[in-house]
LUMPA-53036 format. One record per residue (C-alpha): residue in three letters; x, y, z; residue number from 1. Coordinates in nm, 4 decimals. Layout:
   code          X          Y          Z   pos
    ala          X          Y          Z   NUM
...
***
This chain:
   code          X          Y          Z   pos
    met    -0.2475     1.9530     1.3982     1
    arg     0.1217     2.0210     1.4129     2
    lys     0.2026     1.7340     1.6369     3
    arg     0.5117     1.5399     1.5635     4
    ile     0.4317     1.2464     1.3367     5
    ser     0.7473     1.0313     1.3498     6
    phe     0.9740     1.1337     1.0750     7
    val     1.3154     0.9728     1.0679     8
    phe     1.3327     0.6106     0.9633     9
    leu     1.6181     0.3724     0.9069    10
    ile     1.4924     0.1221     0.6547    11
    leu     1.6571    -0.2114     0.7013    12
    val     1.5631    -0.4018     0.3887    13
    gly     1.6168    -0.7746     0.4231    14
    ile     1.6662    -0.9547     0.0937    15
    phe     1.5451    -1.2922     0.2020    16
    thr     1.2955    -1.3624    -0.0715    17
    trp     1.0801    -1.0535    -0.0063    18
    phe     1.1076    -0.9743     0.3660    19
    thr     1.1475    -0.6126     0.4841    20
    leu     1.2570    -0.5137     0.8334    21
    ala     1.2904    -0.1761     1.0054    22
    val     1.4867    -0.0510     1.3052    23
    pro     1.4150     0.2559     1.5199    24
    ala     1.5346     0.6032     1.4334    25
    gln     1.7882     0.5970     1.7173    26
    ala     1.9869     0.3309     1.5322    27
    ala     1.9871     0.5506     1.2234    28
    ile     2.1520     0.8398     1.4069    29
    ser     2.4232     0.6033     1.5339    30
    gly     2.5409     0.5475     1.1767    31
    ala     2.4715     0.1750     1.1558    32
    ala     2.4511     0.2127     0.7781    33
    gly     2.8112     0.3299     0.7530    34
    phe     2.6957     0.6896     0.7230    35
    ser     2.4616     0.9135     0.9205    36
    val     2.2298     1.2041     0.8452    37
    glu     2.1135     1.5036     1.0456    38
    pro     1.8713     1.7838     0.9502    39
    val     2.0381     2.1244     0.9741    40
    asn     1.8151     2.3970     1.1176    41
    asp     1.8765     2.7686     1.1464    42
    ser     1.9425     2.7531     1.5173    43
    asp     2.0658     2.4898     1.7592    44
    ala     1.7531     2.5446     1.9661    45
    glu     1.5454     2.4071     1.6785    46
    lys     1.7282     2.0744     1.6484    47
    thr     1.4851     1.8011     1.5481    48
    asp     1.5004     1.4768     1.3549    49
    phe     1.2655     1.6102     1.0843    50
    tyr     1.1863     1.9312     0.8967    51
    ser     0.8931     2.1496     0.9966    52
    leu     0.8283     2.4580     0.7831    53
    asn     0.5552     2.7221     0.7904    54
    leu     0.5411     2.8812     0.4465    55
    gln     0.3301     3.1145     0.2355    56
    pro     0.2618     3.0971    -0.1412    57
    gly     0.5546     3.2419    -0.3364    58
    gln     0.7974     3.1970    -0.0482    59
    ser     1.1366     3.0276    -0.0829    60
    ser     1.3048     2.8041     0.1692    61
    ala     1.5669     2.5315     0.1902    62
    leu     1.6103     2.1887     0.3447    63
    arg     1.9681     2.1330     0.4576    64
    leu     2.0917     1.7871     0.5463    65
    lys     2.4272     1.7001     0.6988    66
    val     2.5571     1.3668     0.5697    67
    thr     2.8570     1.2057     0.7439    68
    asn     3.0718     0.9191     0.6211    69
    asn     3.1556     0.7062     0.9270    70
    leu     3.3752     0.4634     0.7334    71
    asn     3.7460     0.4612     0.6562    72
    arg     3.6833     0.4512     0.2826    73
    lys     3.5274     0.6782     0.0235    74
    ile     3.1551     0.6319    -0.0381    75
    lys     2.8865     0.7697    -0.2680    76
    val     2.5555     0.8874    -0.1235    77
    val     2.2293     0.9626    -0.3068    78
    val     1.9654     1.2066    -0.1771    79
    ile     1.6166     1.1879    -0.3328    80
    pro     1.3242     1.4218    -0.2506    81
    thr     1.0037     1.2170    -0.2161    82
    val     0.6333     1.2715    -0.1560    83
    ala     0.4719     1.0885     0.1360    84
    val     0.2073     0.8324     0.0368    85
    thr    -0.0259     0.5972     0.2193    86
    thr     0.0637     0.2270     0.2302    87
    asn    -0.1595    -0.0270     0.4020    88
    gly    -0.3272     0.2495     0.5968    89
    gln    -0.0050     0.4107     0.7241    90
    ile     0.1824     0.7236     0.6132    91
    asn     0.4888     0.6105     0.4186    92
    tyr     0.7874     0.8425     0.3741    93
    asn     0.9981     0.5832     0.1922    94
    ala     0.8178     0.5578    -0.1426    95
    val     1.0739     0.6464    -0.4102    96
    thr     0.8483     0.6698    -0.7136    97
    asn     0.7374     0.9188    -0.9761    98
    lys     0.3781     0.8005    -0.9480    99
    arg     0.1509     1.0612    -0.7898   100
    asp    -0.2080     1.0618    -0.6698   101
    ser    -0.4509     1.2195    -0.9152   102
    ser    -0.5564     1.4806    -0.6548   103
    leu    -0.2025     1.6090    -0.5892   104
    lys    -0.1736     1.9588    -0.7384   105
    tyr     0.1164     2.0884    -0.5284   106
    asp     0.4081     1.8460    -0.5565   107
    trp     0.6947     1.9893    -0.3522   108
    thr     0.9506     1.7745    -0.5373   109
    lys     0.8723     1.9834    -0.8494   110
    met     0.9280     2.3152    -0.6716   111
    gly     1.3055     2.3150    -0.6903   112
    pro     1.4585     2.0169    -0.5105   113
    thr     1.6491     1.7610    -0.7181   114
    lys     1.8097     1.4219    -0.6808   115
    gln     2.1691     1.4737    -0.5674   116
    asn     2.4717     1.2439    -0.5805   117
    ile     2.7638     1.3238    -0.3520   118
    thr     3.0987     1.1598    -0.2813   119
    leu     3.2346     1.1605     0.0745   120
    leu     3.5937     1.0929     0.1727   121
    pro     3.6618     0.8843     0.4863   122
    lys     3.5083     1.0526     0.7952   123
    gln     3.4007     1.3515     0.5850   124
    ser     3.0762     1.5448     0.6379   125
    gln     2.8896     1.7500     0.3797   126
    val     2.5732     1.9583     0.3926   127
    val     2.3293     1.8952     0.1082   128
    thr     2.0868     2.1786     0.0309   129
    glu     1.7506     2.1325    -0.1378   130
    asn     1.5970     2.4679    -0.2381   131
    ile     1.2206     2.5126    -0.2582   132
    thr     1.0196     2.7971    -0.4112   133
    leu     0.6439     2.7757    -0.3754   134
    pro     0.4202     2.8930    -0.6625   135
    gln     0.2341     3.2213    -0.6239   136
    asp    -0.1035     3.0454    -0.6455   137
    lys    -0.3162     3.0647    -0.3339   138
    phe    -0.2822     2.7400    -0.1432   139
    asn    -0.3805     2.6274     0.2048   140
    gly    -0.2681     2.2860     0.3150   141
    val     0.0128     2.0526     0.4111   142
    met     0.2790     1.8970     0.1909   143
    leu     0.4333     1.5845     0.3426   144
    gly     0.7513     1.4284     0.2115   145
    ser     1.1056     1.3307     0.2948   146
    leu     1.4654     1.3247     0.1842   147
    tyr     1.5389     0.9605     0.1102   148
    val     1.9103     0.8877     0.1504   149
    tyr     2.1098     0.5758     0.0679   150
    ser     2.4636     0.4784    -0.0272   151
    pro     2.5073     0.2596    -0.3383   152
    thr     2.8677     0.2028    -0.2281   153
    val     2.7641     0.0557     0.1069   154
    asn     2.4705    -0.1451    -0.0294   155
    asn     2.6651    -0.2865    -0.3250   156
    lys     2.9385    -0.4059    -0.0898   157
    leu     2.6823    -0.5695     0.1371   158
    lys     2.5300    -0.7538    -0.1604   159
    lys     2.8740    -0.8541    -0.2881   160
    asp     2.9771    -0.9867     0.0535   161
    ala     2.6518    -1.1802     0.0805   162
    ser     2.7049    -1.3426    -0.2602   163
    lys     3.0394    -1.4813    -0.1422   164
    lys     2.8878    -1.6600     0.1535   165
    lys     2.8222    -2.0293     0.1245   166
    asn     2.4800    -1.9891     0.2800   167
    lys     2.2863    -1.8327    -0.0091   168
    met     1.9772    -1.8016     0.2121   169
    ala     2.1528    -1.5636     0.4543   170
    leu     1.9850    -1.2298     0.5280   171
    thr     2.1374    -0.9285     0.3536   172
    asn     2.0744    -0.5885     0.5122   173
    leu     2.0486    -0.2836     0.2858   174
    tyr     2.0264     0.0547     0.4553   175
    ala     1.8536     0.3845     0.3823   176
    tyr     1.7248     0.6870     0.5728   177
    ser     1.4074     0.8888     0.5277   178
    val     1.4170     1.2316     0.6934   179
    gly     1.0581     1.3520     0.6997   180
    ser     0.9350     1.6994     0.6136   181
    val     0.6109     1.8774     0.7061   182
    met     0.5456     2.1930     0.5050   183
    asn     0.2458     2.3894     0.6306   184
    val     0.1423     2.6359     0.3593   185
    gly    -0.0987     2.9240     0.4121   186
    asp    -0.3785     2.8754     0.6658   187
    ile    -0.3878     2.4991     0.7182   188
    asp    -0.6966     2.5262     0.9404   189
    gln    -0.8954     2.6212     0.6293   190
    val    -0.8693     2.2660     0.4922   191
    gln    -0.9536     1.9270     0.6399   192
    pro    -0.9096     1.5701     0.5125   193
    asp    -1.1832     1.4448     0.2836   194
    leu    -1.2214     1.0907     0.1566   195
    arg    -1.3918     0.9012    -0.1218   196
    leu    -1.4220     0.5420    -0.2381   197
    arg    -1.2856     0.5311    -0.5919   198
    thr    -1.2624     0.1788    -0.7317   199
    ile    -1.3096    -0.1854    -0.6370   200
    lys    -1.1005    -0.4593    -0.7917   201
    val    -1.0612    -0.8336    -0.7461   202
    gly    -0.7296    -0.9745    -0.6282   203
    leu    -0.5548    -1.1929    -0.3746   204
    phe    -0.4964    -1.1056    -0.0103   205
    lys    -0.1976    -1.3231     0.0736   206
    val    -0.3367    -1.6396    -0.0897   207
    asp    -0.7073    -1.5800    -0.0350   208
    pro    -0.9623    -1.4341    -0.2800   209
    ala    -1.0354    -1.0712    -0.1976   210
    val    -1.1567    -0.7384    -0.3244   211
    tyr    -0.9575    -0.4180    -0.2815   212
    leu    -1.1425    -0.0956    -0.2078   213
    asn    -0.9396     0.2059    -0.3182   214
    leu    -0.9840     0.4896    -0.0692   215
    gln    -0.8539     0.8366    -0.1516   216
    asn    -0.7829     1.1407     0.0645   217
    phe    -0.8159     1.4111    -0.2004   218
    lys    -0.7387     1.7072     0.0269   219
    pro    -0.3966     1.8494     0.1291   220
    lys    -0.4390     1.7529     0.4944   221
    tyr    -0.3384     1.4329     0.6680   222
    ile    -0.5033     1.2047     0.9230   223
    ser    -0.2219     1.1327     1.1673   224
    asn    -0.1421     0.9500     1.4885   225
    gln    -0.3312     0.6370     1.3811   226
    lys    -0.6685     0.8021     1.4470   227
    met    -0.8560     0.6422     1.1557   228
    gln    -1.0570     0.3212     1.1502   229
    val    -1.2155     0.1535     0.8486   230
    his    -1.4981    -0.1023     0.8512   231
    ala    -1.5906    -0.2491     0.5132   232
    arg    -1.8733    -0.4965     0.4503   233
    ile    -1.9594    -0.6787     0.1279   234
    tyr    -2.3204    -0.7771     0.0516   235
    pro    -2.4927    -0.9296    -0.2501   236
    ala    -2.6585    -0.6593    -0.4559   237
    lys    -3.0089    -0.5819    -0.3254   238
    ser    -2.9565    -0.7950    -0.0160   239
    asn    -2.8597    -0.7435     0.3488   240
    lys    -2.7030    -1.0868     0.3867   241
    leu    -2.3406    -1.0222     0.4817   242
    val    -2.0836    -1.2044     0.2665   243
    val    -1.7500    -1.0902     0.4141   244
    gln    -1.6147    -0.7954     0.6114   245
    asn    -1.2929    -0.6395     0.7381   246
    lys    -1.2324    -0.3867     1.0146   247
    gln    -0.9009    -0.2164     1.0894   248
    thr    -0.8105     0.0485     1.3451   249
    lys    -0.5086     0.2686     1.4192   250
    met    -0.4696     0.3851     1.0610   251
    ser    -0.3350     0.7106     0.9145   252
    phe    -0.3757     0.8862     0.5802   253
    ala    -0.1268     1.1102     0.3979   254
    pro    -0.2622     1.4160     0.2162   255
    asn    -0.3496     1.3711    -0.1524   256
    ser    -0.2943     0.9979    -0.1527   257
    asn    -0.4803     0.6705    -0.1863   258
    phe    -0.4459     0.3088    -0.0787   259
    asp    -0.6195    -0.0246    -0.1337   260
    phe    -0.8168    -0.1581     0.1630   261
    pro    -0.8520    -0.5390     0.1402   262
    val    -1.1611    -0.7433     0.2194   263
    ser    -1.0772    -1.1136     0.2091   264
    trp    -1.3010    -1.4120     0.1443   265
    gly    -1.0701    -1.6181     0.3673   266
    asp    -1.0943    -1.9892     0.2975   267
    lys    -1.4294    -1.9452     0.1200   268
    arg    -1.4625    -1.9641    -0.2569   269
    met    -1.5412    -1.6356    -0.4246   270
    gln    -1.8646    -1.6494    -0.6224   271
    ala    -1.9242    -1.4453    -0.9357   272
    gly    -2.2128    -1.2009    -0.9204   273
    asn    -2.3281    -0.8507    -0.8354   274
    tyr    -2.2285    -0.7075    -0.4987   275
    gln    -2.2398    -0.3901    -0.2930   276
    ala    -1.9588    -0.2537    -0.0723   277
    arg    -2.0626    -0.0548     0.2344   278
    val    -1.7728     0.1254     0.3988   279
    arg    -1.7605     0.3285     0.7193   280
    val    -1.4505     0.5405     0.7897   281
    arg    -1.4196     0.7137     1.1267   282
    thr    -1.1844     0.9678     1.2805   283
    pro    -1.2368     1.1669     1.6023   284
    glu    -1.3329     1.4677     1.3879   285
    arg    -1.5515     1.3144     1.1185   286
    ser    -1.7082     1.0019     0.9679   287
    trp    -1.7651     0.8951     0.6075   288
    tyr    -2.0053     0.6323     0.4748   289
    phe    -1.9773     0.4943     0.1226   290
    lys    -2.1845     0.2544    -0.0859   291
    lys    -2.0642     0.1214    -0.4188   292
    asn    -2.2000    -0.1522    -0.6444   293
    phe    -1.9598    -0.3762    -0.8312   294
    thr    -1.9544    -0.7001    -1.0266   295
    ile    -1.7267    -1.0015    -0.9889   296
    ser    -1.7051    -1.1723    -1.3263   297
    pro    -1.6852    -1.5537    -1.3570   298
    ala    -1.3362    -1.5124    -1.5047   299
    asp    -1.2107    -1.3059    -1.2093   300
    ala    -1.3674    -1.5370    -0.9520   301
    asn    -1.2186    -1.8421    -1.1213   302
    arg    -0.8766    -1.6731    -1.1462   303
    val    -0.8440    -1.5908    -0.7763   304
    asn    -0.9984    -1.9196    -0.6652   305
    arg    -0.7468    -2.1163    -0.8726   306
    ala    -0.4572    -1.9034    -0.7456   307
    asn    -0.5378    -2.0124    -0.3916   308
    pro    -0.3216    -2.3183    -0.3043   309
    asn    -0.6115    -2.4457    -0.0941   310
    tyr    -0.8357    -2.4364    -0.4002   311
    arg    -1.0350    -2.7513    -0.4680   312
    lys    -1.2481    -2.7501    -0.7786   313
    asn    -1.6128    -2.8158    -0.7061   314
    tyr    -1.7124    -3.1191    -0.9150   315
    trp    -2.0467    -3.1773    -0.7432   316
    pro    -2.2599    -2.9969    -1.0050   317
    leu    -2.0989    -3.2094    -1.2781   318
    ile    -2.1406    -3.5274    -1.0735   319
    leu    -2.5053    -3.4432    -1.0101   320
    leu    -2.5642    -3.3810    -1.3809   321
    ile    -2.4045    -3.7162    -1.4727   322
    val    -2.6163    -3.8985    -1.2123   323
    ile    -2.9356    -3.7373    -1.3493   324
    ile    -2.8402    -3.8338    -1.7063   325
    ile    -2.7710    -4.1951    -1.5999   326
    leu    -3.1026    -4.2147    -1.4151   327
    leu    -3.2835    -4.0776    -1.7199   328
    leu    -3.1146    -4.3358    -1.9442   329
    ile    -3.2093    -4.6149    -1.7040   330
    ala    -3.5669    -4.4884    -1.6956   331
    leu    -3.5762    -4.4763    -2.0765   332
    leu    -3.4395    -4.8321    -2.0976   333
    phe    -3.7028    -4.9600    -1.8534   334
    tyr    -3.9712    -4.7772    -2.0495   335
    trp    -3.8399    -4.9218    -2.3774   336
    phe    -3.8381    -5.2797    -2.2402   337
    tyr    -4.1811    -5.2256    -2.0903   338
    lys    -4.3281    -5.1086    -2.4228   339
    lys    -4.1499    -5.3878    -2.6059   340
    gly    -4.2968    -5.6405    -2.3656   341
    gln    -4.6453    -5.4994    -2.4141   342
    asn    -4.6120    -5.5204    -2.7949   343
    gln    -4.4947    -5.8822    -2.7794   344
    ala    -4.7735    -5.9987    -2.5446   345
    pro    -5.0581    -5.9893    -2.8036   346
    lys    -4.8468    -6.1865    -3.0557   347
    asn    -4.7755    -6.4634    -2.8030   348
    ser    -5.1432    -6.4897    -2.7126   349
    lys    -5.2272    -6.5787    -3.0770   350
***
């Protein structure tokens, strides 16, 4: 369970409407961002591109990061401790947010490390130290996170240079690093991942009507190496007639995290009503099966259907109603003329 997970990322954020790109870790080490980072371990023999710590409750340790300015000008660099989350079924070390999963009891970013701002002279290197002291409480499990590093000096210049270009649609690259950290605390074999289906909500998947099934790993143990697969089916309540389904493989799950698994209606209109979600989650070690009833209100169905650019309002029920009313009026008119003719016939015979 202590296999390497892939821990150093260079995030190449493209500001072209909302596109995001990424380049391999090797490019990050080369200093393509104008600065480079390197985890500092206690011995040269332990050089890695991520942190791996085996700790016990109450123990103190430190994450040391060497940051180097590769430019010929002074720059500012920001280092932010973060907790790994799950995004679209993958472990994400780049989420800079204060929002935490409800099951997370041991947040390593609250055990000593702080956001740090440093200034580096041209070609200067500096080691940033983040100290950690674990609480005395008994704890077995894994804390995943990272040191997220970026330079506002470099990124602001890139944005400023892009604004001067005549082509306003040009791609602007903003750089950041995430140096991952795995902290094994206590006896990690005593705990295994455990999942549950929490909520179901209506939304859009791209432009199509969909429901999002919120899955949560509420244990301090991850599912790594893309070993997880999820198969979700939606049925009408009290029926086995399949409405829609979605199956995805090669997924991972961070400890004490959650993510929304989408099930799209595609180009079909979403109908209001009562439904049941049936979800199977598999890993090589274990499987989970969930059932959950939910309701799609007319307002929600109408909202997502209208948000779809391919939406065409269904006027056939209204047309059918109008046709029935017209036919009834015609029938009434014929009946009225028929009765009128019958009443006039005796008078003419006299």
